[in-house]
N, C-alpha and C positions, 0 to 999 in steps of 0.2 A: 741575426746578429744583435748587438746591444741595443735594446729598445730605448736606452737613455738618449741616444743620438737624435731621436725624433722629438725630444722635449724642448728644443731650442728654437728661437724665432728664425724665420726664413732668412733674415739678413745676416745671421751668423751661423747658418746651417753647417753642421759638421759633417765631414766625410766619413764613410764607414771604415771601421778598423778591421783589418784582416790579420789572422794569425798566419804563420808561415805554412801550416798545413792547409789552410783555406786557400791561400794563394796558389798552391800547387794544383788545386782542383778548379780554379777559376777559369771561366771561358767567356769570350765575347765581352770583355771589360776593357774600355778604352785606356784605363790606367794600368793595365796589366804589365806592360813593358817596364814601367817605372818600379812597380812593386817587385817584379822579378829581379831587376838590376840591383836594387838595394838588398833584397833577400840574399842574392848571391854574394854581394859585398860583405854582408854580415857573416855569412858562413865561411867565405874564403879569405877574408882579411881579418875581421875582428875575432873570428872564432879559431884562428890558427896562429902558430908561432911565426915570428918574423925575425930575420937575421939582424935587423937594426934596432930591435926592441930594447936591448940593453939588460934584459933579465930573462930567465927561463919562463916557459909557459906561453899561452896564447896572448894576443894583443889585449883583449878584454876578458878577464878571468870569468866573468859571469855569463858570457855568451853560450858556451857549451851547455851549461845547465838550463839556461833560458830556452835554447832550442829544443833540448830534450823534453822539457815540460811544456813546450808550445806556449811560452809566456810572452813572446815578443809579438806586438801588434803594430801593423803599419797602416798609415792612411796617406793618401795623396791629396794635397791641398792646392788648388789652383788659385793663384794670387792676382790674376789679371783683374783690373778695375777695383782692387782692394786698397784702401788706405792702410798705412802702417798701423794706425790705431785699431782698425778692424782685424788685422792679422794678429795683433797682440791679444785682442779679445778672444779670437778663435783659439789661440794656443792656450790662453787662460782657461777656457772651457774644457779643453782636454785635460788640464790639471785636475779639474773637479771630477771628471769621469774617472781618471786614474785613481784618485783617492777613494771614490765611492765603490769601485769594483770589489766584489767579494773574491776571496782566495779559493780557487778550486782545489780539490783533493790532491791533484798531481802537480800543483803549482804553489811554490812558496812565494810570498809577496816580494822577497828580495830579488827574485828572478824576473819580475815583471818589468817590461819596458815598452814605451810607445816611441815609434819613429814617425815623425811628421815630415813628409816629403814634399818639396816645393819645386816641381819641374819647370815652372814658368820663370823662376828667378835666374837671370843670366849669370854666368860664372863670374863676370866682372862686377856684378852688383851684389853678389853674395856677401862679401866682407862687410859691406855697409848695411845691408838690409837684414840678413840673418843674424849677424853679430849684434846689431842694435836691438832687435827684438829679444835676443837672449839676455843681453845686459840689462834691459829694462825689466824683464820679468824674473830674473834670477833671484833677487831678494825675496819676492813673494813665494817662489818655489822653495827656496832654502828654508824659509820660516814655516813652510808646510812639511818639512822633512824630506824634500825632494831635491834632485839635481836636474838641471836642464843644460844640455850641451849642444854647441853649434858645430856642424860638420859641413864642409864644402871643399872644393878643390884648391881654394886660395887660403885655407886655414894655415897660419904660421905658428900655432901653439906647439911648443916642443914636448917631447915625451919626458916623463919624470926620470927615466933612467938613461936616456940618451938625448941630449939637446938637439941633435941633428935629425932625429926621427920625428915625423909628423903624423901622429896617430889619429888626428881629427879630420883627415881628408877623406871625403866621400865622393863618389861619381856624380851624385845629384845633391844639391843643397838640402839639408834637413836639420831638424831639431829633435833631440832625443830626451825623453823623460824617464827617470827611474827613481827609486828610493835612494836616499842618502845612506852611505856606509861609512864605517870608521875610517877607511882608507882614503876618504875624500878630504881629509884635513888639509893637505897641501893646496888644494884648489880653493879652500875657504880662508886660508891665512895669507893668500898672495896679493889681494888688492892693495894698491898704494894708498888708497883713501882709508885712514884709520877708522872713521865712522862706519864705513861699509864693512870693514873687517870685524868690528865689534858686533854688528848685526849678524854676520855670518857665524862667527865663533860662538856667540850666545845661543843661536839656533842649533848649532852643532852639539854643544854641551847639553842643551835641553832635550834634544832628540834622543841622545843615548843615556843621559842622566846616570843612573847606577847600573847601566847595562854594558859598560865598556868591557871589552875582552882584552884590550891592549892598554895596559897602564901607562906605557910611554906616550901614546897618543893623548890620553887623558891629561897627563902632566903638560905635554907640549901645547895642547889647546888652551889650558889655563894660563900658561906662560905667555902665549901669543896674545891672549885677551888682555892680560895685564899690561903688556907692552903697548898695545893699541890704545888703551885707556890713558897710559902715560903720555902718549903722543898727542892725544886730543887735549890733554891738560896744558901741554906746551903751546898749542895753537891758540888757546884762549887769551 
């Protein structure tokens, strides 16, 4: 597996990343049940249509391509005896690995995803712990051209096309890392804090620069950025 994982100090030792094909061949691994449960959730929920989704297609449009190219990698991270700051550092290190990985011939970078699984986090603690780590690290990830998403059974984030659908609920708490795409604009213009919105929107526009394929999103991003800047002027 990735030799980069061995380059970090013991106190923030990262767990091995497994592709879905490697998980299917694993034996005698204490974390195998967690890996299999999330792998099956990815295939049977994220990778399939849902009657409450509110649009045609599968829940996550990238999952079928990511599975086909074996581009999803999973790691089980045990959080017992870890401070929140240590957990943030570990997740941040996976960001570095994500950005440093080379693209294989059968893998487009856009299909790459890391799923960091936290089986030790109790379901009742997930909204506080997983969400706080995601919120703390999201600016850093977005400014790196990445998205980081929080998934757990108590996630109340609504679907974009059906406010009664909860697409971010997973059987085990986890954080997902992937590259930013143009369709992420709604997630980046939603923060109530205009200063945070400015950071996100400027990173979004910088990420795609002259590579926009959807002119409407390009215009909407500029309009949202201008509005956020107007709001900060009012607050002064």
